C-alpha positions as CSV (number, residue, x, y, z in Angstrom):
1,X,58.8,134.4,151.2
2,X,60.4,135.6,148.2
3,X,58.4,134.4,145.3
4,X,60.7,132.3,143.0
5,X,60.9,132.4,139.3
6,X,59.1,129.5,137.2
7,X,59.2,127.2,134.5
8,X,57.2,124.3,133.1
9,X,57.4,120.9,130.9
10,X,55.2,119.2,129.4
11,X,55.9,116.2,127.1
12,X,54.8,116.4,123.3
13,X,51.0,114.6,122.4
14,X,50.6,111.5,121.2
15,X,46.7,112.2,119.7
16,X,43.9,114.0,119.7
17,X,43.0,113.9,123.2
18,X,46.9,114.4,124.3
19,X,47.1,117.2,121.9
20,X,43.7,119.3,123.8
21,X,45.4,118.3,127.1
22,X,48.2,119.9,127.0
23,X,46.9,122.7,125.2
24,X,44.1,122.9,128.6
25,X,47.7,123.1,130.7
26,X,49.5,125.4,128.8
27,X,46.1,127.9,129.0
28,X,46.1,126.6,133.0
29,X,49.7,127.7,133.5
30,X,50.9,131.1,130.6
31,X,49.5,133.1,132.9
32,X,51.9,132.4,135.7
33,X,54.5,134.2,133.7
34,X,57.0,131.3,133.4
35,X,60.5,131.7,132.4
36,X,59.6,129.2,129.5
37,X,58.2,125.5,129.2
38,X,60.4,122.9,128.0
39,X,58.9,120.0,125.6
40,X,60.6,116.3,126.5
41,X,61.5,113.7,124.3
42,X,60.1,110.1,124.1
43,X,62.3,107.0,125.9
44,X,64.3,106.3,123.1
45,X,64.2,109.8,120.8
46,X,60.6,108.0,119.9
47,X,58.9,111.4,119.5
48,X,61.5,113.7,118.2
49,X,59.5,114.4,115.7
50,X,56.0,115.3,117.8
51,X,58.5,117.3,120.0
52,X,59.5,120.0,117.5
53,X,55.8,120.1,117.3
54,X,54.7,120.4,120.5
55,X,57.6,123.2,120.5
56,X,57.0,124.9,117.6
57,X,53.5,125.4,119.2
58,X,53.7,126.1,122.1
59,X,56.2,128.8,121.4
60,X,54.2,130.8,118.4
61,X,50.3,130.0,120.7
62,X,52.3,131.9,123.7
63,X,55.2,133.5,122.9
64,X,57.1,132.8,125.4
65,X,59.5,131.1,126.1
66,X,60.3,127.3,125.0
67,X,63.2,125.3,125.4
68,X,62.9,122.4,123.4
69,X,64.4,119.1,124.4
70,X,67.3,117.4,122.0
71,X,68.8,114.4,122.5
72,X,72.1,111.9,121.5
73,X,69.7,109.0,120.3
74,X,69.2,108.0,117.5
75,X,70.3,110.4,114.6
76,X,73.6,111.1,113.0
77,X,75.2,114.3,114.3
78,X,74.0,116.4,110.8
79,X,70.9,115.7,111.8
80,X,70.9,116.6,115.7
81,X,72.4,120.5,114.3
82,X,69.8,120.1,111.8
83,X,66.8,119.9,114.5
84,X,68.8,122.5,116.2
85,X,68.5,124.6,112.9
86,X,64.9,124.1,113.1
87,X,64.1,125.6,116.3
88,X,66.1,128.3,115.3
89,X,64.3,129.3,112.7
90,X,61.6,129.3,114.4
91,X,62.7,132.1,116.7
92,X,63.1,128.8,119.6
93,X,66.7,129.5,121.0
94,X,66.4,127.7,124.8
95,X,68.1,123.6,124.6
96,X,67.8,120.9,127.2
97,X,70.8,119.4,125.9
98,X,70.6,115.5,127.1
99,X,72.3,112.2,126.3
100,X,68.9,110.6,125.5
101,X,67.8,107.4,127.2
102,X,69.0,104.0,125.5
103,X,66.2,103.0,122.2
104,X,63.9,100.5,123.3
105,X,65.3,97.3,123.4
106,X,68.8,98.5,124.4
107,X,70.3,97.7,127.4
108,X,72.6,100.8,127.6
109,X,73.1,103.6,125.5
110,X,75.0,103.0,122.0
111,X,75.7,106.5,120.1
112,X,74.3,106.7,116.7
113,X,77.7,105.6,114.0
114,X,77.5,108.9,113.2
115,X,76.2,110.8,116.4
116,X,77.0,112.2,119.4
117,X,78.6,110.1,121.7
118,X,77.6,111.6,125.1
119,X,75.7,114.7,125.8
120,X,78.8,116.7,126.6
121,X,79.6,116.6,122.5
122,X,76.1,117.8,121.5
123,X,76.8,121.0,123.7
124,X,80.5,121.6,122.1
125,X,78.9,122.1,119.0
126,X,75.7,123.6,119.6
127,X,77.7,126.2,121.7
128,X,79.8,126.9,119.1
129,X,76.5,127.4,116.7
130,X,76.1,130.7,119.4
131,X,71.9,130.6,118.7
132,X,71.0,128.6,121.6
133,X,71.0,129.0,125.5
134,X,71.4,125.3,126.3
135,X,70.1,123.9,130.1
136,X,71.2,120.2,131.1
137,X,70.1,117.9,133.0
138,X,71.7,117.1,136.7
139,X,71.5,114.4,139.0
140,X,71.4,115.1,143.1
141,X,71.1,111.4,143.5
142,X,73.4,111.0,140.5
143,X,73.0,109.7,137.0
144,X,72.5,105.5,137.3
145,X,75.6,105.1,135.0
146,X,77.6,107.8,137.3
147,X,79.9,105.0,139.0
148,X,80.0,107.6,142.0
149,X,78.1,110.9,143.8
150,X,82.0,112.8,142.6
151,X,81.9,111.2,139.0
152,X,78.4,112.9,138.4
153,X,79.5,116.2,139.4
154,X,81.7,116.2,137.9
155,X,80.4,115.3,134.4
156,X,77.8,118.1,135.7
157,X,80.7,120.8,135.5
158,X,82.4,119.1,132.7
159,X,78.9,120.3,130.4
160,X,78.8,123.4,131.7
161,X,82.4,124.1,131.0
162,X,81.2,122.6,127.8
163,X,78.9,125.9,127.3
164,X,76.1,124.9,129.5
165,X,74.9,128.0,131.2
166,X,72.3,126.3,133.5
167,X,70.9,122.5,135.3
168,X,67.9,121.4,135.9
169,X,67.8,118.7,138.8
170,X,65.8,115.5,138.4
171,X,63.2,115.7,141.0
172,X,63.5,114.3,144.6
173,X,61.3,114.4,147.9
174,X,62.8,115.6,150.4
175,X,64.6,119.6,150.3
176,X,68.2,118.3,151.8
177,X,68.5,116.0,148.3
178,X,68.6,119.0,146.7
179,X,70.9,121.2,149.7
180,X,73.9,118.6,150.3
181,X,73.5,118.6,145.7
182,X,74.4,121.8,145.5
183,X,76.7,122.7,148.3
184,X,79.0,119.3,146.5
185,X,78.7,121.5,142.6
186,X,79.6,124.8,145.1
187,X,82.5,123.2,146.6
188,X,83.4,121.6,143.0
189,X,84.0,125.4,141.3
190,X,80.2,124.9,139.2
191,X,78.8,128.0,139.4
192,X,76.0,128.6,137.5
193,X,72.0,127.9,138.3
194,X,71.3,124.8,139.8
195,X,67.5,124.9,139.4
196,X,65.8,121.8,141.2
197,X,63.2,119.7,139.7
198,X,59.8,119.1,141.1
199,X,57.5,116.2,140.3
200,X,53.9,117.3,142.4
201,X,52.9,113.8,142.9
202,X,48.9,113.2,141.3
203,X,49.6,110.0,141.7
204,X,51.4,108.2,144.1
205,X,52.2,104.4,143.1
206,X,53.3,105.8,139.3
207,X,55.3,108.7,140.9
208,X,57.7,105.6,143.1
209,X,57.5,103.8,140.0
210,X,59.2,106.2,138.0
211,X,61.4,107.1,141.0
212,X,63.2,103.9,141.6
213,X,63.6,103.8,137.6
214,X,65.8,106.7,137.5
215,X,67.8,106.8,140.9
216,X,65.4,108.4,143.1
217,X,65.4,107.5,147.1
218,X,61.1,106.7,148.2
219,X,61.5,107.7,151.8
220,X,59.0,105.3,153.9
221,X,57.2,107.8,155.4
222,X,56.4,108.7,152.1
223,X,55.1,105.2,151.5
224,X,52.8,105.5,154.6
225,X,52.0,109.1,154.5
226,X,50.2,108.4,151.2
227,X,48.8,104.8,152.3
228,X,47.1,106.5,155.0
229,X,45.5,109.6,152.9
230,X,44.6,107.0,150.3
231,X,42.7,105.6,152.6
232,X,41.0,108.8,153.7
233,X,40.7,110.0,150.5
234,X,43.1,112.8,150.9
235,X,46.1,111.6,147.9
236,X,45.1,115.0,146.7
237,X,45.6,117.3,149.7
238,X,49.0,116.0,150.6
239,X,50.2,116.1,147.4
240,X,49.8,119.0,147.1
241,X,51.0,119.9,150.9
242,X,54.3,118.3,150.8
243,X,54.7,119.8,147.5
244,X,54.2,122.9,148.9
245,X,56.4,122.1,151.7
246,X,59.4,120.8,149.7
247,X,59.3,124.4,147.3
248,X,59.0,126.8,150.8
249,X,61.7,125.0,152.2
250,X,63.8,125.3,149.4
251,X,63.4,129.3,149.2
252,X,63.3,129.2,152.4
253,X,67.4,128.1,151.5
254,X,67.8,131.0,148.6
255,X,66.5,128.8,145.8
256,X,64.9,131.2,143.6
257,X,63.2,129.9,140.5
258,X,61.5,126.2,140.2
259,X,60.9,123.9,137.1
260,X,58.0,121.9,137.1
261,X,57.1,118.7,135.5
262,X,53.3,118.3,134.9
263,X,52.9,115.2,133.1
264,X,50.2,117.6,130.6
265,X,48.7,118.0,133.9
266,X,48.1,121.0,135.6
267,X,45.3,121.8,138.3
268,X,47.8,119.8,140.8
269,X,51.3,122.5,140.2
270,X,48.7,125.2,139.6
271,X,47.8,124.8,143.3
272,X,50.9,124.8,144.9
273,X,52.1,127.9,142.6
274,X,48.9,129.3,144.2
275,X,49.9,128.2,147.6
276,X,53.6,130.2,146.4
277,X,52.4,133.1,145.9
278,X,52.3,133.2,142.5
279,X,49.2,134.6,141.0
280,X,48.3,135.2,137.0
281,X,50.8,138.1,135.3
282,X,49.5,137.6,131.7
283,X,46.5,136.6,130.1
284,X,46.2,132.9,128.8
285,X,47.0,131.4,125.7
286,X,44.3,131.8,123.4
287,X,45.3,128.5,120.6
288,X,47.7,125.5,121.3
289,X,46.2,122.8,119.7
């Protein structure tokens, strides 16, 4: 089985303890020589400053590529592009450009009066600077705001045409979900790489709730499997086996890159990577916090 390239997503810390946890996560995963770490925004853009700080700290400490999330939420065009400029000046040339979730209390996304209306407008503006590699989100089971699956794929193609070079998918639980989506994208003329997003299941009920919020289907067999595994105190063994099997199936189907949503917890992600045959290639981070 060929070895995949990997990347890891983390979120910015909101406390001292969380900062130490992020540092430990980066320390554990950096030796796997990831293509990049990505750093998320909180819902509604609530961690904009924290995202910048965490991205810059990771980049300085590791020397590894960092992809900073950037959204359209809660900021003018000038403010958003100034944030991008600060990343570029610090040597961060990878951005994950997203529309972003609605601000707290809003039922649906509403752009800032002077802001970008959607992710395509943001991507176009970033592409005009010629300073960034731009990645975007993709949704194998359709974005909750998309009219249907076809519209979802059309929107992804528009983002690629606007200047994005790669898409990273929402997580999913069965390989066929991604493979059908990949085939549909190819049929629609999308040629940019589409990297599957992988969520190692550290807590099934929390993962299940997240899936339902973002429109990912939850197979009944998973509920049954985790109910039995939890009773037998084998939750983590099942999670590792299922995630490793999912990744192996994707690799067998020609997937050459995987993007792990770590939730700032390296243990299960590292064990899955080890099961796939990945071994440490570089020394860990010396000082992230």
